KEKE-3310 file (N, C-alpha, C; in steps of 0.2 Angstrom, whole numbers, plus 5000, padded with zeros to 4 digits):
npx = (5003:5007:5021:5025:5023:5031:5037:5034:5031:5031:5034:5044:5055:5060:5068:5066:5063:5052:5047:5047:5041:5038:5039:5035:5039:5033:5036:5029:5017:5012:5011:5016:5012:5017:5013:5023:5023:5011:5006:4992:4981:4967:4951:4950:4963:4971:4983:4984:4990:4994:4993:4994:4991:4993:4989:4992:4986:4988:4973:4966:4963:4968:4966:4971:4968:4975:4972:4977:4972:4979:4982:4988:5000:4997:4988:4972:4962:4957:4955:4951:4950:4945:4946:4941:4943:4938:4939:4924:4912:4917:4924:4918:4918:4918:4915:4920:4918:4925:4924:4933:4931:4939:4939:4945:4937:4929:4935:4939:4952:4956:4947:4938:4928:4920:4916:4910:4908:4902:4901:4895:4895:4891:4892:4896:4895:4892:4896:4892:4897:4894:4901:4902:4912:4915:4927:4934:4934:4932:4924:4923:4919:4916:4916:4914:4918:4916:4921:4917:4924:4931:4942:4945:4945:4941:4944:4938:4940:4933:4937:4932:4936:4931:4929:4919:4911:4911:4907:4915:4928:4943:4952:4953:4953:4957:4957:4963:4962:4968:4966:4971:4968:4976:4969:4964:4966:4975:4987:4997:5003:4998:4991:4991:4994:4992:4993:4989:4990:4984:4985:4977:4980:4972:4974:4968:4974:4979:4971:4974:4976:4985:4992:4995:5001:5002:5010:5009:5009:5015:5007:5005:4993:4984:4985:4978:4965:4961:4961:4951:4939:4939:4937:4925:4917:4919:4917:4926:4942:4959:4976:4984:4976:4979:4989:5002:5006:5005:5015:5025:5025:5029:5041:5043:5046:5042:5033:5027:5025:5009:5012:5021:5026:5022:5022:5022:5013:4997:4980:4962:4951:4944:4926:4915:4906:4890:4886:4874:4866:4855:4850:4844:4848:4845:4857:4866:4869:4872:4869:4872:4868:4877:4874:4874:4874:4874:4883:4883:4891:4882:4871:4862:4859:4851:4852:4845:4853)
npy = (4977:4964:4955:4965:4981:4992:4996:5006:5024:5035:5026:5018:5025:5025:5014:5005:4988:4974:4970:4981:4995:5012:5030:5043:5060:5074:5090:5101:5097:5085:5068:5051:5035:5018:5002:4987:4972:4960:4944:4933:4920:4912:4904:4893:4889:4896:4908:4925:4940:4957:4974:4991:5007:5024:5041:5058:5074:5090:5094:5083:5065:5049:5032:5015:4998:4984:4968:4952:4936:4920:4904:4888:4894:4905:4921:4922:4931:4948:4961:4977:4990:5007:5022:5038:5055:5071:5089:5098:5110:5125:5119:5106:5089:5077:5060:5045:5028:5014:4999:4986:4971:4958:4942:4927:4917:4901:4887:4894:4900:4913:4923:4934:4940:4954:4966:4981:4994:5009:5021:5036:5050:5065:5083:5086:5087:5074:5067:5056:5047:5036:5025:5016:5007:4999:4990:4982:4966:4968:4974:4988:4994:5009:5018:5033:5043:5058:5065:5078:5092:5099:5107:5104:5089:5071:5060:5045:5031:5016:5004:4991:4976:4965:4951:4951:4939:4933:4933:4934:4944:4951:4960:4973:4989:5001:5018:5031:5048:5063:5080:5096:5113:5128:5140:5157:5166:5163:5170:5168:5156:5144:5133:5120:5116:5102:5087:5070:5052:5035:5020:5004:4989:4975:4959:4945:4929:4912:4906:4914:4930:4944:4957:4974:4989:5006:5020:5030:5043:5059:5074:5089:5100:5107:5100:5088:5093:5096:5083:5077:5084:5080:5066:5066:5072:5064:5051:5042:5035:5039:5038:5048:5058:5068:5081:5082:5069:5064:5072:5067:5053:5055:5059:5073:5082:5096:5103:5115:5120:5125:5137:5143:5154:5150:5147:5135:5125:5125:5124:5120:5124:5113:5108:5116:5109:5111:5115:5114:5107:5094:5078:5062:5052:5041:5039:5035:5045:5055:5070:5080:5082:5071:5063:5048:5040:5025:5016:5003:4992:4994:4999:5011:5015:5026:5032:5040:5046)
npz = (4985:4985:4988:4996:5003:5002:4991:4982:4980:4994:5005:5000:5001:5014:5019:5029:5035:5031:5044:5052:5060:5056:5055:5044:5039:5031:5029:5042:5046:5040:5041:5039:5044:5047:5052:5058:5048:5052:5059:5059:5064:5057:5061:5052:5051:5042:5037:5040:5034:5040:5039:5045:5039:5040:5038:5042:5038:5041:5049:5045:5044:5039:5039:5035:5035:5030:5026:5022:5017:5017:5008:5005:5001:4993:4990:4994:4998:5001:5013:5015:5026:5029:5037:5037:5041:5040:5040:5042:5044:5054:5068:5067:5061:5047:5046:5038:5033:5025:5016:5007:5000:4993:4985:4979:4966:4969:4960:4949:4939:4936:4942:4952:4966:4971:4984:4990:5002:5009:5022:5028:5039:5044:5040:5027:5009:4998:4983:4971:4957:4943:4931:4915:4904:4889:4881:4867:4872:4885:4901:4910:4925:4935:4950:4957:4971:4979:4994:5004:4997:4982:4986:5000:5004:5000:4986:4981:4971:4964:4954:4943:4933:4920:4909:4895:4893:4905:4922:4934:4941:4934:4938:4950:4956:4969:4972:4982:4986:4994:4997:5003:5008:5011:5011:5007:5018:5026:5034:5042:5039:5045:5040:5028:5011:5003:4993:4993:4988:4988:4980:4977:4970:4963:4956:4948:4946:4941:4951:4962:4971:4966:4973:4975:4983:4980:4985:5000:4988:4984:4978:4968:4975:4966:4955:4959:4962:4949:4944:4952:4947:4933:4934:4940:4931:4919:4923:4923:4927:4927:4932:4926:4924:4933:4931:4935:4937:4924:4917:4924:4921:4908:4909:4911:4922:4927:4935:4947:4964:4971:4978:4971:4958:4942:4924:4918:4917:4911:4914:4914:4928:4939:4939:4950:4964:4969:4986:4992:4983:4980:4976:4968:4954:4940:4935:4945:4954:4969:4977:4991:5009:5018:5029:5038:5026:5017:5005:4994:4983:4968:4973:4983:4999:5010:5026:5039:5053)
capx = (5005:5010:5025:5028:5019:5036:5041:5032:5029:5035:5036:5050:5061:5062:5073:5064:5062:5045:5044:5049:5037:5041:5035:5039:5036:5033:5035:5027:5010:5010:5014:5014:5014:5015:5015:5026:5019:5009:5003:4987:4979:4960:4948:4952:4970:4975:4987:4982:4995:4990:4997:4990:4995:4989:4993:4989:4987:4985:4968:4963:4967:4966:4970:4970:4970:4975:4972:4978:4972:4983:4980:4992:5005:4994:4983:4965:4957:4960:4950:4954:4946:4948:4943:4943:4940:4940:4935:4918:4911:4921:4923:4915:4921:4914:4918:4918:4921:4924:4927:4933:4932:4940:4940:4945:4931:4931:4934:4941:4959:4957:4942:4937:4922:4922:4911:4912:4903:4905:4897:4897:4892:4894:4889:4899:4892:4894:4894:4894:4896:4895:4902:4903:4915:4916:4933:4935:4931:4932:4920:4926:4914:4919:4912:4918:4915:4919:4919:4919:4924:4938:4947:4947:4941:4944:4941:4939:4938:4933:4936:4933:4936:4929:4928:4911:4908:4912:4904:4920:4932:4950:4956:4950:4958:4954:4962:4961:4966:4966:4969:4969:4969:4977:4964:4967:4966:4980:4992:5003:5006:4996:4988:4995:4992:4995:4989:4992:4986:4986:4982:4978:4978:4972:4973:4966:4977:4981:4967:4976:4976:4991:4990:5001:4999:5006:5009:5007:5012:5014:5005:5003:4985:4980:4984:4973:4959:4959:4959:4944:4934:4939:4934:4918:4914:4919:4915:4932:4948:4965:4980:4987:4971:4983:4994:5009:5007:5005:5021:5030:5026:5032:5048:5044:5044:5043:5028:5029:5020:5004:5014:5026:5024:5023:5019:5024:5007:4990:4974:4956:4949:4938:4920:4913:4900:4886:4886:4867:4862:4852:4846:4846:4846:4846:4864:4869:4872:4869:4872:4868:4871:4879:4873:4872:4874:4878:4883:4885:4891:4879:4865:4863:4853:4852:4848:4846:4855)
capy = (4974:4958:4953:4971:4987:4997:4997:5012:5030:5038:5021:5015:5030:5025:5009:5000:4981:4972:4969:4987:5001:5018:5036:5048:5066:5079:5097:5102:5095:5079:5062:5045:5029:5011:4997:4981:4966:4956:4938:4931:4913:4912:4898:4888:4888:4899:4914:4932:4946:4963:4981:4997:5013:5030:5048:5064:5080:5095:5091:5077:5059:5043:5025:5009:4992:4979:4961:4947:4929:4915:4897:4885:4898:4910:4925:4921:4936:4955:4965:4984:4995:5013:5027:5045:5061:5078:5095:5101:5117:5126:5115:5100:5085:5072:5054:5040:5022:5010:4992:4983:4964:4954:4935:4922:4913:4894:4884:4898:4901:4920:4927:4936:4943:4961:4969:4987:4998:5016:5024:5042:5053:5072:5089:5087:5085:5068:5066:5049:5046:5029:5024:5009:5007:4992:4991:4975:4961:4969:4978:4992:4998:5014:5021:5039:5046:5064:5066:5085:5097:5098:5111:5101:5083:5065:5056:5038:5027:5009:5001:4983:4974:4958:4949:4951:4933:4931:4937:4935:4950:4949:4966:4978:4995:5006:5024:5036:5054:5068:5086:5101:5120:5133:5146:5164:5170:5160:5174:5166:5149:5139:5128:5117:5114:5095:5082:5063:5047:5028:5016:4997:4986:4968:4955:4938:4924:4906:4905:4918:4937:4948:4963:4979:4995:5011:5026:5037:5048:5067:5078:5096:5100:5110:5094:5083:5096:5095:5076:5077:5087:5076:5060:5066:5074:5059:5045:5038:5036:5037:5042:5053:5064:5073:5084:5080:5062:5064:5074:5062:5047:5056:5061:5080:5085:5104:5106:5118:5119:5130:5143:5146:5157:5145:5147:5129:5121:5129:5119:5123:5122:5108:5111:5116:5105:5115:5112:5113:5103:5087:5074:5056:5051:5034:5038:5034:5051:5058:5076:5083:5080:5064:5060:5041:5036:5018:5014:4996:4990:4999:5000:5015:5015:5032:5031:5046:5044)
capz = (4991:4982:4994:5000:5002:5003:4984:4978:4984:5000:5009:4997:5003:5021:5020:5034:5033:5032:5050:5056:5060:5055:5053:5039:5040:5026:5032:5049:5048:5037:5044:5037:5049:5044:5057:5055:5046:5058:5056:5063:5061:5058:5063:5048:5052:5037:5040:5038:5035:5041:5040:5046:5037:5042:5037:5045:5034:5045:5054:5042:5046:5035:5041:5031:5038:5025:5028:5016:5019:5012:5008:5001:4999:4989:4993:4992:4999:5003:5016:5016:5030:5029:5042:5035:5045:5036:5043:5038:5046:5059:5074:5065:5056:5044:5046:5033:5034:5019:5016:5001:5001:4987:4986:4973:4965:4969:4954:4944:4939:4935:4943:4959:4968:4975:4988:4992:5006:5012:5026:5029:5044:5044:5037:5021:5003:4995:4976:4968:4949:4941:4924:4913:4898:4885:4876:4865:4876:4893:4903:4916:4929:4939:4955:4959:4977:4982:5001:5005:4991:4978:4989:5006:5003:4997:4981:4981:4965:4964:4947:4942:4926:4919:4902:4893:4893:4912:4928:4939:4939:4934:4941:4955:4959:4973:4972:4987:4985:4999:4996:5008:5006:5017:5010:5006:5024:5030:5033:5046:5037:5050:5037:5023:5004:5002:4990:4993:4985:4989:4975:4979:4964:4964:4950:4949:4941:4944:4957:4968:4970:4966:4977:4975:4985:4978:4989:4998:4984:4985:4972:4969:4976:4960:4950:4961:4961:4942:4943:4955:4942:4927:4936:4941:4924:4914:4926:4921:4931:4925:4936:4922:4924:4937:4926:4938:4936:4917:4915:4927:4917:4901:4910:4911:4929:4927:4939:4953:4969:4971:4981:4967:4951:4936:4918:4914:4916:4910:4913:4917:4934:4940:4940:4957:4966:4974:4992:4994:4978:4982:4971:4966:4948:4938:4933:4951:4957:4974:4980:4997:5015:5018:5036:5038:5020:5016:4998:4994:4976:4964:4977:4988:5004:5013:5032:5043:5060)
cpx = (5009:5014:5027:5023:5024:5040:5039:5030:5034:5038:5042:5056:5064:5068:5071:5062:5054:5042:5046:5044:5041:5036:5039:5035:5038:5031:5033:5021:5008:5014:5012:5017:5012:5018:5019:5021:5017:5005:4998:4984:4971:4958:4949:4959:4974:4978:4984:4988:4991:4995:4992:4994:4990:4993:4988:4991:4984:4980:4964:4967:4964:4970:4967:4972:4969:4976:4972:4977:4975:4981:4985:4998:5003:4989:4976:4960:4960:4954:4954:4948:4949:4943:4946:4940:4943:4936:4929:4917:4916:4920:4920:4919:4916:4918:4916:4922:4920:4927:4927:4935:4933:4942:4941:4938:4933:4930:4936:4948:4960:4951:4941:4931:4924:4916:4913:4907:4906:4899:4899:4892:4895:4890:4891:4895:4896:4892:4897:4892:4898:4896:4903:4906:4916:4922:4935:4931:4931:4927:4923:4920:4918:4914:4917:4915:4919:4916:4922:4919:4931:4943:4949:4942:4945:4940:4943:4936:4938:4932:4937:4932:4935:4929:4921:4908:4908:4909:4910:4925:4939:4955:4951:4955:4954:4959:4959:4965:4963:4969:4966:4971:4971:4972:4968:4968:4971:4987:4998:5006:5004:4993:4992:4991:4995:4990:4993:4988:4989:4982:4983:4975:4978:4970:4972:4969:4979:4978:4970:4976:4983:4989:4996:4998:5004:5005:5010:5012:5010:5012:5004:4995:4981:4979:4979:4966:4956:4957:4952:4938:4933:4936:4927:4914:4913:4917:4920:4938:4954:4970:4983:4982:4975:4989:5001:5011:5008:5012:5027:5031:5029:5039:5049:5042:5046:5037:5031:5023:5015:5007:5019:5023:5026:5019:5019:5018:5000:4985:4968:4955:4944:4932:4918:4907:4896:4885:4878:4863:4861:4848:4848:4844:4848:4854:4869:4872:4868:4873:4868:4871:4872:4878:4870:4871:4877:4877:4886:4885:4887:4872:4866:4857:4855:4848:4850:4848:4855)
cpy = (4968:4955:4959:4976:4993:4998:5003:5018:5032:5032:5018:5019:5029:5020:5005:4993:4980:4972:4975:4992:5007:5024:5041:5054:5071:5086:5097:5098:5089:5073:5056:5039:5023:5006:4991:4976:4962:4950:4935:4924:4913:4905:4892:4886:4891:4906:4920:4937:4952:4969:4986:5003:5019:5036:5053:5070:5086:5092:5085:5071:5054:5037:5020:5003:4987:4972:4956:4940:4924:4908:4894:4889:4904:4915:4924:4926:4943:4958:4972:4988:5001:5018:5034:5050:5067:5083:5097:5108:5118:5122:5108:5096:5080:5066:5049:5034:5018:5003:4989:4976:4960:4947:4932:4918:4905:4891:4888:4900:4909:4924:4929:4940:4949:4963:4975:4991:5004:5019:5031:5046:5060:5077:5090:5084:5079:5068:5059:5049:5039:5029:5017:5010:5000:4994:4984:4970:4962:4975:4982:4996:5003:5017:5027:5042:5052:5065:5073:5089:5096:5102:5107:5094:5077:5063:5049:5035:5020:5007:4994:4982:4967:4957:4949:4945:4930:4935:4938:4941:4948:4954:4971:4983:4999:5012:5029:5042:5059:5074:5091:5108:5124:5139:5152:5168:5167:5164:5172:5159:5144:5133:5126:5116:5107:5091:5075:5058:5040:5024:5008:4994:4978:4964:4948:4933:4918:4904:4909:4925:4940:4955:4968:4986:5000:5017:5025:5040:5055:5070:5085:5097:5102:5104:5089:5086:5095:5087:5074:5079:5083:5069:5060:5068:5068:5052:5040:5040:5034:5041:5048:5059:5070:5075:5082:5073:5061:5066:5069:5056:5049:5059:5069:5083:5092:5107:5109:5118:5125:5137:5146:5149:5152:5147:5140:5125:5125:5124:5122:5120:5117:5111:5111:5112:5109:5112:5110:5109:5096:5084:5067:5054:5043:5033:5036:5039:5053:5064:5078:5081:5073:5060:5053:5038:5030:5017:5007:4994:4996:5001:5005:5015:5021:5031:5037:5044:5050)
cpz = (4989:4988:4998:4999:5003:4996:4981:4983:4990:5004:5006:4999:5010:5022:5026:5031:5034:5039:5055:5055:5059:5054:5049:5039:5034:5029:5040:5051:5043:5039:5041:5042:5046:5050:5053:5052:5052:5055:5061:5060:5062:5060:5059:5047:5046:5040:5036:5039:5035:5042:5041:5044:5038:5040:5040:5041:5037:5050:5051:5043:5041:5038:5037:5034:5032:5027:5022:5019:5014:5013:5003:4997:4994:4992:4990:4994:5002:5007:5018:5020:5030:5033:5040:5039:5042:5039:5038:5040:5052:5065:5073:5060:5053:5044:5041:5034:5027:5020:5009:5002:4995:4988:4979:4973:4965:4963:4948:4944:4939:4936:4950:4960:4972:4978:4991:4996:5008:5016:5028:5034:5044:5040:5030:5015:5001:4988:4974:4960:4948:4934:4922:4906:4895:4880:4874:4869:4883:4895:4910:4919:4934:4943:4957:4965:4979:4989:5002:4999:4988:4981:4995:5006:5001:4991:4981:4974:4966:4957:4946:4935:4925:4911:4901:4894:4900:4917:4933:4936:4939:4936:4945:4957:4963:4974:4977:4986:4991:4997:5001:5005:5012:5017:5009:5012:5028:5030:5037:5045:5042:5047:5031:5016:5003:4998:4991:4990:4987:4984:4977:4972:4965:4957:4952:4944:4944:4951:4963:4966:4970:4968:4977:4978:4983:4982:4996:4993:4985:4978:4973:4970:4970:4955:4952:4961:4953:4941:4946:4950:4936:4929:4937:4935:4919:4916:4924:4925:4928:4929:4932:4921:4929:4932:4929:4937:4928:4915:4918:4923:4910:4903:4910:4917:4929:4931:4945:4957:4968:4973:4977:4960:4946:4930:4914:4913:4916:4910:4916:4924:4934:4941:4948:4958:4971:4980:4994:4989:4981:4977:4970:4959:4946:4936:4939:4954:4963:4976:4985:5003:5016:5025:5035:5031:5020:5008:4998:4986:4972:4967:4982:4993:5009:5020:5036:5050:5065)
residu = (MET:GLY:ASN:SER:ILE:ARG:ARG:PHE:GLY:LEU:LEU:SER:THR:VAL:GLY:ALA:GLY:GLU:ASP:GLU:PRO:PHE:ARG:TYR:GLN:LEU:GLY:ARG:LYS:VAL:PHE:VAL:ASP:LEU:THR:GLU:ARG:LYS:PHE:GLU:GLN:ASN:ARG:SER:GLY:ASN:TRP:ILE:LYS:LYS:TRP:ILE:MET:SER:TYR:THR:VAL:ASP:VAL:SER:THR:CYS:SER:PHE:THR:LEU:SER:ILE:SER:GLU:GLU:ASP:GLY:GLY:ALA:LYS:GLY:LEU:LEU:LEU:HIS:ALA:LEU:ILE:VAL:ILE:PRO:ALA:ARG:ILE:GLY:GLU:PHE:SER:LYS:TYR:GLU:LEU:ASP:LEU:ASP:VAL:LYS:THR:VAL:THR:GLY:SER:ASP:GLY:ALA:ALA:HIS:CYS:ASN:PHE:THR:ILE:ASP:GLY:ARG:GLY:ALA:HIS:THR:ILE:THR:ILE:GLU:TYR:GLY:LYS:GLN:ILE:HIS:GLY:GLY:SER:VAL:THR:ASN:THR:SER:VAL:PHE:LEU:LEU:GLY:SER:VAL:ASP:ILE:GLY:CYS:LEU:ILE:VAL:VAL:GLU:SER:LYS:ARG:LYS:ILE:GLU:GLU:GLU:GLY:LEU:TYR:ALA:VAL:THR:LEU:ALA:HIS:TYR:ILE:VAL:THR:SER:ALA:GLY:ILE:ASN:ASP:TYR:TYR:GLY:ASN:ARG:VAL:ASP:VAL:GLY:LEU:SER:VAL:VAL:VAL:LYS:ILE:GLY:ALA:SER:ASN:ALA:ASN:LEU:ASP:ILE:THR:VAL:GLU:GLY:PRO:ASP:GLN:HIS:PRO:PRO:LEU:GLY:LEU:ARG:TYR:LEU:PHE:GLY:GLU:ALA:LEU:ARG:THR:ARG:ILE:TRP:LYS:PRO:THR:MET:CYS:PRO:HIS:CYS:TYR:HIS:LYS:LEU:ARG:GLY:LYS:MET:PHE:TRP:GLN:SER:ASP:SER:GLU:ASP:SER:ASP:SER:VAL:SER:MET:PRO:LEU:PRO:ARG:ALA:THR:PRO:ARG:ASN:ALA:THR:GLY:VAL:SER:ASN:GLY:GLY:ARG:PHE:LYS:GLY:ASN:GLY:ASN:GLY:ASN:ILE:TYR:GLU:ASN:ASN:VAL:MET:VAL:PHE:LYS:ARG:ARG)
# end
């Protein structure tokens, strides 16, 4: 987001100004909406910039409210609230809400504090994987959440980085992916195969936050399904786990859509997640019915509602 959220992905192709709302349409059943930039003043007299971005993919909906608090000309905090609704069983939907709160650390030039919560209600399976990597002098913590399934569902990744000798974070990334499937019985073309992503990157430097939003970006659904499986298996997230993004980065855009015959890309299918598997392990994994789950940072509290 930095100074703008229209520099990357589909939002950059519209040509609307910062203070202009717009709607972007992909095909018959995919819509992306973005409000104009709004300004509010809190009780402390500091200004808050706010955008609301939403997209509708067939019967699934996702909305993101992004609020940036500013002080002395710099960004001091980011609050991201997301509401996600995806189909479960016939006639039923699962609803998820998440909040990402990132603030600068008082007295530090390059550190931030992050708090993340997710609340899920519905019949869908939830899978959580947690990973930690140490490279040189940096520690990366990764939390991966699969809402629904690899065929029709969302993948959310929260990645934080800090230096080994420090507690404050110097970078936080939230990645959100959604994929839908028309299914094998969609003879009349009433459903759609679509993959979309939004990535929010937050860096801490000079006692301020540098915020960038990339997306929504469009992906071949098969590529995202592969990314889902790899992120869950390895507990590591890289955008290039999507073969479409990997070849795009290397300048080899020869990917074709799922509906086309293609021998260009060959890859293994992501692992399946058993819908009825249930369990909690010390590795930070939960599989099963997600009714009333609340996940906060690395502590999970499950409440039946």
